[in-house]
N, C-alpha and C positions, 0 to 999 in steps of 0.2 A: 443666510445659512448652507454648510456644507455635509454633505450625507457619502457613507460609503456604501459599496456594493459589494457581500460575499456571496460565492458563488462555488457550492460543491456536486462533482457531477459522479455520482457514486454506479452503484452497483446497477442497484433499483431505482432510486429518484433523483434528479437533479433538482436540489436545495435552493434556491435565493435568498436574499435578504436584505433591505437594507437599515442602514444605522445611522441616523442623526451625529454626529463627528462629537459637539459639544457636550451630550446628556448622555450619549453611548445608548438612548433610545430604540427600540425597533421599530421602525417606524411604517415598514412591510415589508412580510415576507411571500413566500409562496413554491410550491413545489411542482415536479411535473415530470413524468415517467423519461426515464435515461434512454436514447434512444440509441440503437444500434444497426451497424457499424459507422453509421454518421451521426454524430453526436449532436450536429445542429439542431434539430428538430427538435431536441429534449430543451437545447437550452434558450431557443427562441421560446417555446412554448411552457417553462417555467418563468423566463424574465414578463412574458406577454403578461401575466397572471399579477405586477407588480402595479402599486401606485404610481402612472407615469410621473404626475406633477411635479416627483422628484429626482427623474432620471436628468435633469437637464441639472442639476447641483450636484451631482457625482463625482467627487476628490481623488476620491482611492476605488479601483477593484483590487481583489485579490480573492484567488482559487485555490481549491483542494482539491484531489482527485482520488480513485484509486484508479482509476486506469492503468498508472505504471504496474501497480502490484496486482491485476488484476492481468496486464497484457505475460507478466512473469511467471505468474501462477496458471496461466493456459495454456503458456507457450505458443502464443502467435504472435511472435516481436518479428522484426524483422531478421532478414539473413546477414552472419556478420562475419568479418575473417578476424582472425584472431593470431596475431604476431606476437611468440616468445623466444626473446633473445635470454641468450644465457642456457645457465641451470638452475630445471623450473622441478626435479623433484620427480619423485613416483605416483604424484598424482597429476602429471600433465596433460592424461588422456580427457579427464574428466573436467571438460569446458563446455558451454551451455553456448558452441559453435559447430558446425560439423568443416568449418576451414580454416585451417590449423595450421601454421606453419613455425618450425623452431630453426630461430637464425644462430649464429655466432655471433659472441660479444658478452657482454655483460660486467657488473662493477664489484668489487669484496666489502666488506663493511665501511672501510674508512672510502670510499668514493672512487678508490683508486682503479682504471682498466685491469680487468682480468685477462680481457683476451678481446684484441681488434674486432671491431663492426664489420662483417661482410657482408656489406650492401649488395651483392650482384644478385645474390638468389631472390633477395626480399624483392627486388626490382624486379623477378621474375613471374612469382609470387602474386604480386599484385597484379599484372598484366593479366597476368592467368583467371584468377578469380572478377576481376572487378564489375564483369555482365554478371556475376551470380551472387551479388550481396549489396547493400544497401549503406554498406560503413565498414570501418577498420577500428581494432582494438589495438593496442602496444602495451605489450610487456613485461619490461626489461630487469632482471638479477639486479637485484637492490639496488634499482632505481629512488629509491626513498634516499638515497646515498650521493647518489648522480645521476641525474635522469639525461644527459649528452647522447647515451644510443637511441631513447625514447623520443628524446626532440628532431636529431638527426633520420631516423628510420621516417617522422608523420613529418617531414619538411620534403624526404623521396617522394613520399605518396600522394603528396599536395600538387607535385610536379607530374604525375601523371593521371590522377583523378579528380574531380570536381564530389570527393562524397567528406562528410564527418571522421574525424580523426582521431581517437581516445585514447589518452597515455594514463599509465596505473601512477602513475607519481602527481597527476593531476587533482587524484579521488579520493586518495588516504598517505596518510605518512606513518600509519602503523608498520610495523616487520608482520609480513606474511604475504611471499608471492604467490602464493596460489590464489587466497584471498582475494588479492588487491587483482588479481588477470579476472578472476572471476566477476569484479564489481566493474572493470576496463572494460569487457564485454556486455556484460548485461544495461552497463552505460550507453554504448554504444547499438545495441540495439532497441533501446526505448529512443535515440534522438527520432528519429523520424516522426514514432506515434507520440509523442511528444508537441511536436513540432507543429502537426497538424491538428490536436488540441487545443495550444495555444491560439493559431490563426484562426481556429472555430470562432474563440470564444472572441478576438480583437476582431475579426470580420461583423459582427451580432453587435457589442456596444459602441462601433463607430458607426455603423450604419443605423443608430439611434442616433447619435451624434452627440455620445461621452468621449469626451477627448481627457480621459483620469490615467493617472499613473497606475499601474499593471502589475501590482505582486501578486507571489505564488508563494502556499505555505512549504513548507520542508519535511520531511518525516521527523525532524526531530524537536518541531514545533516551534520554527522561525522560520520567519518573513526570509523570502530574495525576492531580487530585482527579475523581470522576465529573464534577461539576459541570460544571468547567470543558470535559470532555472533549463532554458534552454543545451545550456553545456553540459550541463551534470544533471538532467532525467532523472537517475537515477537516486538520486536526494529527494524524490518525491515521491517513491512507495513510499506506504504506510500517512499518507500526508492527511488521508479521509481520517485516519483514527487520529491523529495530530491535532487536527480540527475538531475531532468529536471532545478532545479530552479539553483542549483549550476553550471552547465552546462550551461545556459545560463547566468549568471553572467560573468562568465572566458571567453565564446564566442565574449562576446557584449563590455568586458573590461568594464563594470557598476557595481563596489561595492557596488551599493542601484540602486533599480531595481526591477518594476511588471514583473512576467512570466505567459503567456499564453502556456500552453502545450496542444497540441493536440493528443492526441491518438486515437488507434483504436475505445475504450469502451468510453473515458471519454475527458472533457477537466478541465485544472484544474489549480486555479491561486493562487499563491501563492507570497512571495514578499521577498529581501533581505536588508541587513540595514548594511552597513557597514562590507562585505563580510559575516556574520552573518546570517541566517536566521530567519525569525520571525516565534517562535512555538505558540502552542495554551497554553493558560493559564490551561486550565482544562482539559486537554489529549484527546489524537488522538479517535476518534469516526468512528467505524470499525464494517460495517454492521449491524450500530444500537445500538453495544453493545459499550459503556462507559469504556474506560480503562485511566489509569495511567499511560499510556506514553506518554513520549513526542515528539510531534511528530509538526511539520511542521505546519502555520496555512493557511488553502487552503480552497478555495471553489470552490467544484465540481458540474458538473452538467453531466447525464447520455446520453448527444451529443458530438461524435464521427464520426474519418472518417466510420467506422466500423458499424455506429448504423442504424436500418432498416429503411426505409421512407415508409410510411402505408397512405392508404387514409380514409377516411371515410365522407360521405355526401359531397361531394366535397372540404373538408377541406385536406389539407399537414399536414404528422406530420412526426417526428424524433425523433427514439429510443423511450423508454430506452434500447430496446432491441440490444444487439450485436445479427448481424448477418456475413455470408462470401458474400461479395463483389458478382454481378454479373460476373465483368470484371475478379478477380480471381476463382470464380467457374467455368469459362471458361476455363481454365489453369488446374487446377486439375481432371474436371471429361470431359475426350474423348467425342465428342455425346452433351454436353449441350448447345450448341449455337441451334443447331437444335429441341432440346426438348424446349429450349424456346422461340422460334417462330411459334412451334403448337402447345404450349401448352392453355387450353381453361380456364378462367380464371372464381372464382366464382361467385355467386349471388352476385351481389352490399350487399341485404340485410344481407348476411352472413359476408360483410367486418369488421374488427376489425384489431390489433394485428397481431396478428396470420393467419387470413384468409386472403391475401390477393394476386393481380396481382401479376406476375412474382414473387412468392413466391413460395420458392421449399425444401422440407424436406430431410433430409440425417438419414441416422443409427450410433450414433454414439457410437462405443467399448468402452469405460469409464466411463458407465455410474456404480453407486454404491450400487443404492436401490431395494428393492423390486418390483415386477411388480405386476399389479392388473390384472384379467382377459381381460378387455379391454382395456387395456394397451398392455398386450399382443399380442393381437388380432391385431394391429395395427404395431407392433414392426417384426410378423411374415410374412408381406407382401413388408413389408418397406426394401430395403438391401440398397447396397453399393453405389448406383445411386440415383443422385438428384427421388425426384418425385413430382407432384405438389396437390394441394389439393384435385381435381377432382379424382384423379388417385387413392391417398388413399381411398376416399371414393368408390370409385366404384371395388376394390378391396378387403376392407373391408363388402364393399356393407351394409354399415350402417352411419348413420349418426355419423360424427366425431366433437365433440363440441369443442369450444377454448379452453375451460381449460382443458381438455384433452390433447389437443397437449401442453397448458402452466404448465404442471404436467410433460410431458415426456422432456421437454425441462431444465426445471429446475433440473431433476433428470439426465444430461445429456444422455439421451438415444438418442436425437435426434440432430442435426446442423441443423440450416435453412439458407438459402440461398436467398437473397433479394436483391433491389434495395437500395444501401446508397450514402451520400456523397462521397465516394470515385469516385463511376461509374458517378454523377453528373459530378465534374473532368473533367471525362475521356472525356466523352460528351462532356464539352465545349473548350477539348484541352488542359487543366491548368497542366493535370498528365494524362501521358501516361505507365505506369506500367505496365499495365494488360492487359486484350484484348478489343480495344474501339467498335468494333461490338457488343460482349454482351451486358455492359452498355449500347449501343445507343438504344437495342430493348427493353431492359427494360425503360429506357428513353419514349419510342416510347408506351408502353403499359401505362404508367402512363400519359401522355399525354391526349390520348384518353378519360380517366374518370374526368379527368381534361377542356376538352374542349379545346387545346393547345398545343401548337407544343413543340416539344421534348426540343430545347433551351430555349423557354419564362419559361418553366417549369423547367427548371435545374438551367436558373438566377435565377428563384424564389429562390431555394431551396438554393442556394449555399450565398446570401442576408441574407437568413432565419438563416443558420447557425452563418452566421459573428455577427447576431445582436446577435446569443444566447453569442458568445465570447463578446460581449459587454457590453453585462448583466452584467454576470459573474463578466467581471474587474469590474463593476460601482456597484455592489454588496458587491466585496470583499471590492473597495477601502472605501463606503459609507457604512458599516455594521448599523448602527442607524438610515438607512432612510429605510421605508415600500417598498417592492422590488414591489410591484406593483402601488407604484408611478413611482418607477425607468424604469419598463418597461414602462409606459404608456408615461412617457418625451420619450423615448428612439423611439418609434414606432407612438407618435403627432406630430401634425404641430405646433411646437413652433419655436418662432424664437432666440432662444438658446439652447444651448447641455451640454455634460459634458466635462471638463478639466481635464485630470489626469495629474499630476504634475510630477512621475516618470517617467522613461523612462519607456516604455513597451517593451520585447524581447519576440519573438513567435517563439516558439523551438518546433519539434514534423517533422512530414510530414505527408502529406503535408501540408506547412501552407505559402509557400510563394502563392497560390493564394488567400489568404483572406486580405492580406495586406492593398489592398487597398478600399476594400470594407470594412473594421474596420475602417480604416482611416476618412472616410467618417459620418462615424455615431458619434465617440468619438475625439474631440479636445486629440490628442496626440503625443507624438515622440515615434511612433513605428518602431521598431530594428527586422533588420532580420539577423541574424550574419551569417557570412560561418560557414559550418559541421551543421548549425539550424537541419536536419536532423538525425544527430546520437548525438545529446547533450547529452541527457540522459548518453551514454556507455563514453562522455568524460568528464560530471559530477562524476559519480563514481568516478574517480580519482583525483576531485579537493576538495574532501571534507577534510575538518580540523580536526586535534584529537580534538574532544570536548566533555570534561566530566562536569556534575554537580555534588557533592559530599553535602548532608544536616546533620549537624548536629543540634542536640538540645538538649541546658544546662538550668537545673532547679536545684533545692537547693532540695535536699531528704526528707527534710522536711521545711516549714514554720514558725513552731516555732523556727527551730534555722538556718535561712536563712545564717550565714555566716559558716556553717562547712558542710563537705559531700555533694557531685555535684553529680548529675546523667547526662551523656550525654547518648544520643541515635541517634545511626548509622544503619548503613548498615552493621556494626560492632557486634549489640545486643548493650548491656544494660551494660554501664560501669560505674565504682563506683571510686569516684577519693573527697580528705579532703580538699581542698582548690577550689574556683573559677577559681583560677589561673593554678591551672595544670588540667585541665578540660578542659578551656581555650586553653593552648599549646598546649594536647593531642589532640583536635579537626584538629588545623590547622596543626601539623605535621604530623599525621596520614593522612587528606584529601591529601598533598602533596605528599604524601610517595606514596599511593593508585594511585593519579593520573601518579606521573610517572611513576612506573610500564606498567600502562595503557596505556603510552602513548610509553615507551620504544617495546610494544606490536603491536602498531601500524608502527614502524620504526622510529619514530619522535625521535630525540636526547633531549637530554636536554635542552642544551642551543637555541632550537628550543622553547620550554615552555614560557608561559606566564600564569599568574594568576591574578585571579579577585574575590577578596573576599567579599563578602556583609553581613552585619553585622546588625539583627534588635533585638532590646532589650525590654524588657516588665519593664521598671522601676515608680511604684505608685511616685505619688506625696508625698514628705514627707518619703521616702525610703531613708534610712541611710547605705545599705547591698549590696550586687554583685545583680544585673540584677535577678528578680525574674524568666525572660526565655531568654535567649539569642539564636537566630538561626543565624544560620551559614551558607552560601554557598557558595562553595570553586568551583569554576569555572576552569580548566585548558584547555587552546588554543593554539595548536601547529600546527607550519604552515605544508601546505603539504606534506605529506611521500613522493613523488616525485625526 
């Protein structure tokens, strides 16, 4: 009997699950805290909690992760040099790279060379920055019509340095030079990160004697071979939420549904229709950067189980900053409960998101940026044990502004400990994974500032969290309705409520305590499937082999529209004498590329179906082959399990 292992490395937990291939039954699962900056310990701890009897019969290992997303969001990717060839418009300075070079060259919309590629200055630039970067990205004007200049530049770079080189045309065939350059740059920044992650996975499973096929889930819910994932790691952003969506669909048995995924950092809403995830038409937006990556359509809010709860002027707020829950900190740091009991709180007039009661700071070893003198003074007194704001100011003998703390947290030199929704659930008895006493002390502290009891304040916060879930759900379902109106309707005293027609599946952990609260706010069929806490790991295994290819056919000249046709695709620019030849090439080439792709994912030929969409431009009275034909060829393969 054969089994498959799903692994999801999330921001808070690393989830694992083993599935029996024939029945789809979950035979073993576990979760462990994700470890930073080295993920190996978290992966090992998670797999160590599985039933070992199944490991020797693992045939497929499929992984998903929020690592790429978090790397972009936190701006902690590796430095990259970006080479822009030809005209890139007024936005050309807004790129995620500090090393940018503008080179002469580029093509027009027909793929004809507008200006000869000037190689010599590019060579000088590469030699100048090679010791400052870890990869190169190249984006040439209209490379989707002719990638020749990108290819020549890549070949030049590879003669000078042994580093990853990413070309824009390899990642997207969509028009949009700026977005394509951003996508190429982010991809180059992520290659070393994902490479390290994949090598960590391989190291652990090979050590255990698992010689299985290794796959990775992409952000559109499809699976890819590990080699492809290494070349295009940008396509793994949002693979964690995609895994949640697919896992929720599989576990609930609903091929069409909406999913609410509650993680440590955020709450994500997405949907699936007839087993295929709904995709964003315009491409995924990651950390404010608009890309040309096909990703699931998702509504996200920065409110998760580990979002810091804070108070100011009597109000209670959740997030957006993620912190270590008090209940977890008590297990991580011996003596923390005593410190929590005896800590003196900051003055009320200083309260903001960073300066709070029951909030502590601890030194983090993974910071990567340079420090100012003021920042260094704080880190000199901050050690590996949690320290309150009052202790910090006392030891540094100076006022520490919230902005200063914010900078150190953003640079990852400081980790924050605080009261969270996870602590709230511990106090209410809904979830008791960690230390209940620490959570209870934190609730007492906040209750005093709110002139309430700890149970009343925790019930209020739990309802506030459920309200946010409902708000995100309705915003996703009704994108054309003003968000202010949605919140007013949810919170107002109206004799009506929102009804969601699709089943709503909750996934993540812990989500069970919110089923009843959410049901009071919206009218919906709310489903909590078995194994919802490791749904991401299960979803990593059930991604389909889905790949889309695009071909554009045009006559070489409108003055002679019956002969000589051009085909633009991921293969570059091809010429054919007749329209039929150009069309047949596009269909045959597309199917062959898709067959090879599916083969690398372990999907057999008879498990693949094709969906071909045509969009033709034929002006009124036109008696020639189409002026333009857009072909989208999509291959869909069943799960490789």
